[in-house]
C-alpha positions in Angstrom: 95.2 187.1 57.0 97.7 190.0 57.1 101.0 190.0 58.9 102.1 192.7 61.3 104.4 195.3 59.6 107.7 193.7 58.7 109.8 196.5 60.2 108.4 195.6 63.6 108.6 191.8 63.3 111.7 191.1 61.4 113.9 188.5 63.1 116.7 190.2 64.8 119.3 187.5 65.2 120.4 184.1 64.3 118.4 182.8 67.2 114.8 182.6 66.1 112.6 184.9 68.2 109.1 184.4 67.1 106.7 187.3 66.9 105.6 186.9 70.5 109.1 187.9 71.6 110.2 190.7 69.2 113.2 191.6 71.4 114.3 189.5 74.4 114.8 191.4 77.6 117.8 190.8 79.8 118.1 187.5 81.6 115.0 186.9 83.9 117.0 187.5 87.1 118.5 190.7 85.9 115.2 191.9 84.5 113.6 191.5 87.9 116.2 193.5 89.7 117.1 190.8 92.2 120.3 188.8 91.7 121.3 186.0 94.1 124.7 186.8 95.6 126.0 183.2 95.4 123.9 181.1 93.0 123.9 177.5 94.1 125.6 174.9 91.9 124.7 171.2 91.4 126.2 168.1 90.1 124.4 165.3 88.3 124.9 161.6 87.9 123.5 159.3 85.2 121.9 156.3 87.1 120.3 154.4 84.2 119.5 154.8 80.5 117.4 153.1 77.9 119.2 150.7 75.6 118.5 149.7 72.0 115.6 147.3 71.7 115.0 146.9 68.0 116.8 147.0 64.6 115.6 149.4 61.8 116.3 148.9 58.1 114.2 151.5 56.4 110.6 152.8 56.6 108.1 150.0 56.0 110.8 147.3 56.0 110.8 144.2 58.3 112.8 144.7 61.5 116.0 142.6 61.4 117.0 140.4 64.3 118.8 142.0 67.2 120.2 144.1 68.7 123.0 143.7 68.1 122.0 144.4 64.5 123.9 142.5 61.7 121.5 144.3 59.3 120.2 147.8 59.6 120.9 150.0 62.7 120.0 149.8 66.3 116.9 151.7 67.5 115.8 152.7 71.0 112.1 153.0 71.2 111.7 153.7 75.0 111.7 157.5 75.1 110.3 158.8 78.4 110.6 158.1 82.1 106.9 158.8 82.1 106.1 157.9 85.8 108.3 157.9 88.9 107.6 156.9 92.4 109.7 156.0 95.5 109.3 153.6 98.5 111.6 151.5 100.6 114.7 153.1 99.2 113.7 152.1 95.7 112.6 154.1 92.6 109.8 152.6 90.6 109.2 154.0 87.1 107.4 153.2 83.9 108.3 154.3 80.4 106.6 155.6 77.2 107.9 154.6 73.7 108.2 156.9 70.6 106.1 159.5 72.3 106.9 162.3 69.8 105.6 160.0 67.0 102.4 159.3 69.0 101.9 163.1 69.7 102.5 163.9 66.0 100.0 161.3 64.9 97.3 162.0 67.4 97.4 165.5 68.9 98.8 167.2 65.8 97.0 164.8 63.3 100.0 164.5 61.1 100.7 160.7 60.8 103.1 161.2 57.9 106.1 158.9 57.9 109.3 160.8 58.8 112.9 159.9 58.8 116.0 161.9 59.7 119.3 161.3 61.4 117.7 161.6 64.9 114.5 159.6 64.7 112.0 157.8 62.6 108.2 157.7 62.7 106.7 155.1 60.5 102.9 155.3 61.3 100.9 153.3 58.7 104.2 151.9 57.3 105.1 150.3 60.6 105.4 146.5 60.8 103.2 146.8 63.9 100.3 148.1 61.8 101.0 145.7 59.0 100.9 142.8 61.4 97.9 144.2 63.3 95.4 145.6 60.8 93.1 147.0 63.6 96.0 149.1 65.0 95.2 152.9 64.4 97.8 154.2 62.0 98.3 157.4 63.9 99.9 155.3 66.7 101.7 152.9 64.4 105.0 153.5 66.2 103.5 152.2 69.5 105.6 149.8 71.5 104.5 148.6 74.9 105.9 150.4 77.9 108.4 148.9 80.3 108.5 148.9 84.1 111.6 149.2 86.3 112.8 149.4 89.9 116.1 151.0 90.8 117.6 150.2 94.2 119.2 153.3 95.6 121.5 151.3 98.0 122.8 148.6 95.6 122.5 150.9 92.6 121.0 148.0 90.6 118.3 148.5 88.0 115.8 145.6 87.6 113.3 145.4 84.8 109.9 144.2 86.0 108.2 144.1 82.6 108.4 140.3 82.4 106.7 140.0 85.8 103.6 141.5 84.1 103.9 139.4 80.9 104.4 136.2 82.7 101.5 136.6 85.0 98.7 135.8 82.5 97.6 136.3 79.0 95.3 139.1 80.1 98.2 140.9 81.8 100.3 140.5 78.7 97.5 141.8 76.4 96.8 144.7 78.8 100.4 145.8 78.8 100.7 145.5 75.0 97.7 147.8 74.6 99.0 150.4 77.1 100.4 153.5 75.3 102.7 154.3 78.2 102.9 154.2 82.0 102.2 157.8 82.5 101.4 158.0 86.2 103.0 156.3 89.2 102.5 156.3 93.0 103.5 154.3 96.0 101.2 154.2 99.0 100.6 151.8 102.0 102.9 149.1 100.5 101.6 149.2 97.0 103.1 150.6 93.7 100.7 151.6 91.0 101.9 152.3 87.5 99.1 153.5 85.2 98.6 154.9 81.7 96.2 155.4 78.8 95.5 152.5 76.5 94.4 151.9 72.9 90.7 151.8 72.9 90.1 154.8 75.2 90.7 153.2 78.6 93.1 153.4 81.5 95.3 150.4 82.5 96.8 150.0 85.9 99.5 147.6 87.1 100.4 147.0 90.8 103.4 145.7 92.7 104.3 145.2 96.4 106.8 147.8 97.5 108.5 145.5 100.0 108.9 142.3 98.1 108.6 143.6 94.5 105.9 141.0 93.8 103.6 141.7 91.0 100.0 142.1 92.3 98.0 142.2 89.0 96.4 144.7 86.6 93.1 146.0 85.6 91.4 148.3 83.0 89.0 151.2 83.6 86.8 151.5 80.5 85.2 154.7 81.8 88.4 156.7 81.8 90.6 157.6 78.8 93.7 159.2 80.4 95.7 159.5 83.6 98.8 161.6 84.3 99.5 161.9 88.0 98.7 160.9 91.6 99.1 162.9 94.9 99.0 162.0 98.6 97.1 164.3 100.8 96.7 163.7 104.6 97.8 160.1 104.0 95.2 159.5 101.3 96.1 158.8 97.7 94.3 160.6 94.9 94.5 160.3 91.1 93.4 162.6 88.3 91.9 161.1 85.1 90.2 162.1 81.9 87.2 160.7 80.1 87.1 159.6 76.5 89.9 159.5 74.0 92.9 161.3 75.5 90.5 162.6 78.2 88.5 164.9 75.8 85.2 164.5 77.5 85.9 165.8 81.0 87.7 164.5 84.1 87.5 163.1 87.6 89.5 163.1 90.7 89.7 159.6 92.2 90.3 158.6 95.8 92.2 155.3 96.4 90.2 152.9 98.6 92.4 149.9 98.0 95.0 147.9 99.7 97.5 145.2 98.8 94.8 142.6 98.3 92.6 144.9 96.2 94.9 147.5 94.7 92.4 148.9 92.1 89.6 150.2 94.3 88.9 153.9 93.6 86.0 156.2 94.5 85.1 159.3 92.4 85.4 162.5 94.6 85.6 165.2 92.0 84.0 165.8 88.6 85.5 168.5 86.4 84.8 170.1 83.0 88.2 168.9 81.6 90.7 166.1 82.1 93.0 166.4 85.1 96.7 167.0 84.4 98.4 167.4 87.8 97.5 167.6 91.5 99.0 169.4 94.5 98.1 170.0 98.1 97.8 173.6 99.1 96.1 175.6 101.9 94.3 172.4 103.1 92.8 171.6 99.8 93.7 169.7 96.6 94.3 171.8 93.5 94.4 170.3 90.1 95.3 171.6 86.6 93.5 170.6 83.5 93.9 170.2 79.8 91.2 171.6 77.5 88.5 169.2 76.3 88.0 169.1 72.5 84.4 167.9 72.6 82.8 169.3 75.7 82.1 167.3 78.9 79.8 167.4 81.8 80.2 170.4 84.0 80.8 170.0 87.7 78.2 171.6 90.0 79.4 174.8 91.6 81.9 175.5 88.9 81.9 179.3 88.9 85.4 180.5 89.2 85.2 183.0 92.1 82.4 181.4 94.0 78.8 182.5 94.3 76.9 185.0 96.4 78.4 188.1 98.0 82.0 187.0 98.0 82.0 186.0 94.4 80.3 189.1 93.2 82.5 191.4 95.3 85.7 189.6 94.1 84.7 190.0 90.5 83.9 193.6 90.9 87.2 194.4 92.6 89.1 192.5 89.9 87.3 194.6 87.3 88.2 197.8 89.0 92.0 197.0 89.0 91.9 195.8 85.4 92.3 192.0 86.0 90.1 189.8 84.0 88.0 187.6 86.3 87.7 183.9 85.5 84.5 183.0 83.7 82.3 179.9 84.2 84.0 176.6 83.5 84.5 176.1 79.8 85.5 172.5 78.8 87.4 174.0 75.9 89.8 176.0 78.1 92.4 174.7 80.6 92.2 175.8 84.2 93.1 175.4 87.9 90.4 173.8 90.1 90.1 173.8 93.9 88.6 171.1 96.1 86.5 171.6 99.2 88.6 171.7 102.4 90.1 168.3 103.2 89.3 168.7 106.9 85.6 168.4 106.1 86.0 164.8 104.9 86.1 161.4 106.7 89.1 162.2 106.5 89.7 163.8 103.2 87.4 163.9 100.1 84.5 161.6 99.7 81.9 160.8 97.0 79.8 163.7 98.4 82.4 166.1 97.2 82.1 165.2 93.6 80.3 168.4 92.6 81.9 170.8 95.1 85.1 171.7 93.1 85.5 175.2 91.9 87.5 176.7 89.0 89.8 179.4 90.4 91.9 180.3 87.3 91.4 179.9 83.5 93.8 180.2 80.6 91.3 182.5 79.0 91.8 185.1 81.8 95.4 185.5 80.4 95.5 184.5 76.7 93.8 187.2 74.6 93.3 185.0 71.5 90.3 182.7 72.0 91.5 180.1 69.5 95.0 179.9 71.0 93.5 179.9 74.5 91.7 176.7 73.6 95.1 175.0 72.8 96.6 175.7 76.2 97.2 172.9 78.6 98.2 173.4 82.2 101.0 171.4 83.7 102.7 171.0 87.0 101.4 172.6 90.3 103.3 172.8 93.6 102.8 174.5 97.0 105.9 176.5 97.9 106.6 179.3 100.4 102.9 180.0 101.0 102.0 180.1 97.3 100.6 177.6 94.8 102.8 177.7 91.7 101.6 176.5 88.2 102.6 176.8 84.6 101.2 176.4 81.1 101.7 173.7 78.4 101.9 174.2 74.6 102.1 171.3 72.2 104.5 172.4 69.5 102.6 173.8 66.5 99.2 173.0 67.9 98.1 176.6 68.2 99.4 177.4 64.7 97.5 174.6 63.2 94.3 175.6 65.0 94.5 179.2 63.9 95.3 178.1 60.3 92.2 176.0 60.2 89.9 179.0 61.0 92.0 181.7 59.2 94.1 180.1 56.5 96.9 182.3 55.3 96.7 183.6 51.8 100.4 183.7 50.9 103.9 183.0 52.2 104.2 186.2 54.1 100.9 185.6 55.9 101.9 182.1 56.7 105.1 183.4 58.2 103.2 185.9 60.3 101.0 183.0 61.5 104.1 181.0 62.5 105.6 184.0 64.4 102.4 185.2 66.2 100.6 182.0 67.1 103.3 180.2 69.0 103.4 180.4 72.8 105.9 179.4 75.5 105.3 178.6 79.1 104.0 181.2 81.4 104.4 180.7 85.2 101.9 181.9 87.8 101.5 181.7 91.5 98.5 182.4 93.8 97.2 182.2 97.4 94.1 182.6 99.5 91.9 181.3 96.7 88.2 181.9 96.9 88.5 184.8 99.4 88.5 188.6 99.1 92.2 188.5 99.7 92.9 186.1 96.7 96.2 187.0 95.0 97.4 185.7 91.6 100.8 186.8 90.2 102.3 186.3 86.7 105.9 185.4 87.3 107.1 184.7 83.7 105.0 185.8 80.8 103.8 188.8 78.8 101.8 192.0 79.4 100.7 191.8 75.8 100.3 188.9 73.4 99.5 188.7 69.7 95.9 188.0 68.9 94.3 187.7 65.5 91.5 190.1 64.8 89.5 189.0 61.8 87.6 192.3 61.6 90.7 194.5 61.3 91.8 196.1 58.1 88.2 196.3 56.9 87.7 192.6 57.3 91.0 191.5 55.9 92.3 190.7 59.4 95.5 191.4 61.2 97.6 190.3 64.2 97.5 192.9 67.0 99.1 193.0 70.5 96.4 192.7 73.2 96.8 193.1 76.9 96.8 190.0 79.0 95.8 191.9 82.1 99.0 191.0 83.9 102.6 192.2 84.3 105.3 189.6 84.9 107.2 190.0 88.1 110.3 187.9 87.1 110.8 187.7 83.4 109.6 186.9 79.9 107.5 184.1 78.5 109.3 180.7 78.5 111.9 182.0 81.0 113.2 184.1 78.0 113.2 181.2 75.5 110.2 180.9 73.1 110.9 177.1 72.7 110.4 176.3 76.4 106.9 175.0 75.9 105.9 172.6 78.7 105.8 173.1 82.5 106.2 169.4 82.9 107.0 168.9 86.6 107.6 170.7 89.9 109.1 169.4 93.2 110.4 170.9 96.4 113.8 169.6 97.5 116.1 171.1 100.1 113.8 174.1 100.5 114.0 174.9 96.8 111.3 174.7 94.2 112.5 173.0 91.0 110.6 173.4 87.7 111.3 170.8 84.9 110.4 172.0 81.4 110.4 170.8 77.8 112.4 172.8 75.2 111.5 171.9 71.7 114.2 173.9 69.9 115.9 170.7 68.8 112.7 169.5 67.2 111.8 172.9 65.7 114.4 172.7 63.0 112.2 170.0 61.4 108.8 170.9 62.7 108.7 174.6 61.6 109.4 173.9 57.9 107.0 171.0 58.1 104.2 173.2 59.5 104.8 175.8 56.8 104.5 173.1 54.2 101.3 171.8 55.8 99.8 175.3 55.2 100.9 175.1 51.6 103.8 177.6 52.0 107.0 175.6 52.1 109.2 178.7 52.0 107.6 180.6 54.9 110.1 179.0 57.4 113.1 178.7 55.0 113.0 182.4 54.3 113.7 182.1 50.5 111.5 185.1 49.8 113.2 188.4 49.7 110.8 189.7 52.3 111.6 186.9 54.9 114.6 186.2 57.0 115.3 182.4 57.4 114.3 180.9 60.7 117.6 179.8 62.2 117.8 178.1 65.6 120.9 178.5 67.7 122.2 175.1 68.8 123.0 176.6 72.2 119.3 176.4 72.9 119.2 172.6 72.5 118.3 170.5 75.5 115.7 170.6 78.3 115.7 173.4 80.8 115.6 172.9 84.6 114.8 176.0 86.7 114.8 176.6 90.4 113.3 179.0 93.0 115.3 179.5 96.2 112.6 181.8 97.6 109.3 183.3 96.7 111.1 186.7 97.0 113.5 186.1 94.1 113.3 185.2 90.5 114.1 181.7 89.3 117.6 180.7 88.2 118.6 178.1 85.7 120.1 175.0 87.1 120.8 173.7 83.5 119.5 174.5 80.1 121.1 171.7 78.0 119.5 168.5 79.1 121.9 167.8 82.0 124.7 166.5 79.8 122.7 165.3 76.8 121.1 167.9 74.6 118.8 165.2 73.1 117.1 165.2 76.5 114.5 167.8 75.4 112.8 167.8 78.8 112.6 166.7 82.4 109.4 164.7 82.5 109.4 163.4 86.1 111.0 164.4 89.4 111.2 163.0 92.9 112.8 164.7 95.9 115.0 162.9 98.4 116.1 165.4 101.0 118.1 168.1 99.2 118.7 165.7 96.3 116.4 165.3 93.3 115.8 162.3 91.0 114.9 163.2 87.4 113.5 161.2 84.5 114.1 162.6 81.1 112.2 162.7 77.7 114.4 161.8 74.8 112.7 160.3 71.7 115.7 160.3 69.4 115.3 156.7 68.6 118.0 156.4 65.9 120.7 158.0 68.0 122.3 154.8 69.2 125.9 155.0 68.0 128.3 155.7 70.9 131.1 156.5 68.5 129.5 159.2 66.3 130.1 162.2 68.6 126.4 162.7 69.2 124.7 161.9 72.5 122.4 158.8 72.6 118.7 158.8 72.5 116.3 157.1 74.9 115.2 158.0 78.5 117.7 158.7 81.3 117.3 158.5 85.0 119.5 161.1 86.7 120.3 162.2 90.2 120.9 165.9 91.0 122.9 166.8 94.1 123.9 170.2 95.6 127.6 170.7 95.1 129.6 171.5 98.2 
């Protein structure tokens, strides 16, 4: 592997700008040529926050009693508000614990114990593993999730976890095996909180929205993941994955339950990959997917642009204008799928619609490097101002590790080139009139060219080269101008505005970048100790999750906040719910050792926030 010429790629400032962004343009709004005359302002309020729930006294050591902790230090395991739903003036939500440790051990396959001032991941050294020998070591930091309800009128937070535990031994066991309550919905008087579980299944827990009574739980052995629900034409739908972390395809489920039978679902869509998010647009349901690592059954009718005359004409027209058409469904590549029209149902989608979904956009139609394309996930979708908006997802260092597996770097300089060229940030798209001759897809934030590795270049020695994506961004650069903005986590419309909650991994990068270089065997590639390499330095001004907003489809997005809404350890906005012009947000903050309120550093653990327009 050979790096691109150093003169072209040398880091230009103390803020690391990886190779995909050799020189940042002006701010996205200025670059697009449209500046709002009076940008709106907002105020936020902290409604609730995770509190310490354990004591830590060293990797592999028994956990002392507490908190309060007479020995060791306080630790807060609950990291994410992973699901959020609203009914009867109450917010219901479920959490996920130590999620960054779980991702590091599973998605990134690096279950190496890690300890710093911010967080600890114990993996095989965890007391949980030592006391439960059958526990997989890559999820050794697992703690069961918790369920809460927040009353908007009384402003009282009530934990509902014990309602589950006290119901029966089966309920307790099911909760303890749930990795996190990742999806939530309220419909027809029922709250459902659901999430993936150890053993490749999905667990669901239900409550009565009016009384708060616990209604029971169940497990779905067929499914391996769940992320979101959506209500369309007064029908509740869910998206799931099959197999471990949804690696063997996905389904769209229609809820056919009620208060007496809250876990009755019917399959109404089968897709090539697991479902990430769902949205209603143009009388259909659209879903985003994550790539499947090990294939999966293809849904019938999965050609991207349709079949027959319209599909052929559309593909030909796209080729004439230089836009790459979406190919047939590839379970290894994330995409956007479209349901049949909802009006054809009884009402809505039925079991007969299972094979009638069509792929309308694929990450491979934008990303020129096929290995990196396979690491894309797709995140939030939302219908706004006549368009369907969606964005990409990039697990930190996943693309780098995948490229390194196929083309291992030969020295420190090549390792650095790999670090700089293989990383991606979010790209934001919108589209309308899908499946017709007038279909229109725009790139809003992204790149006209991206680095792709050509193994045949330089007489077979290989090189990174810029390759066209087939698009030109209307509003700004990849990641809204920040290479560390890596997840399009959630979208909601509130007060006529489209809000986009993202993850910004800059705070984690100071540890993960050197770790990734060391994993490749080149510890100094990120530190820059070689005379040929500048050190990778991350500006603390980047720390904290980023919240963006569209006021109109005619203007670029503007930043509501880029510092975690008052806590830079909030590295992302994981969940959002609108309430008129107001917005409720649940954060992701896995800094489990940041629990000292007197040390001058914000505290770790999830936060529930309310965002209100000022004035």
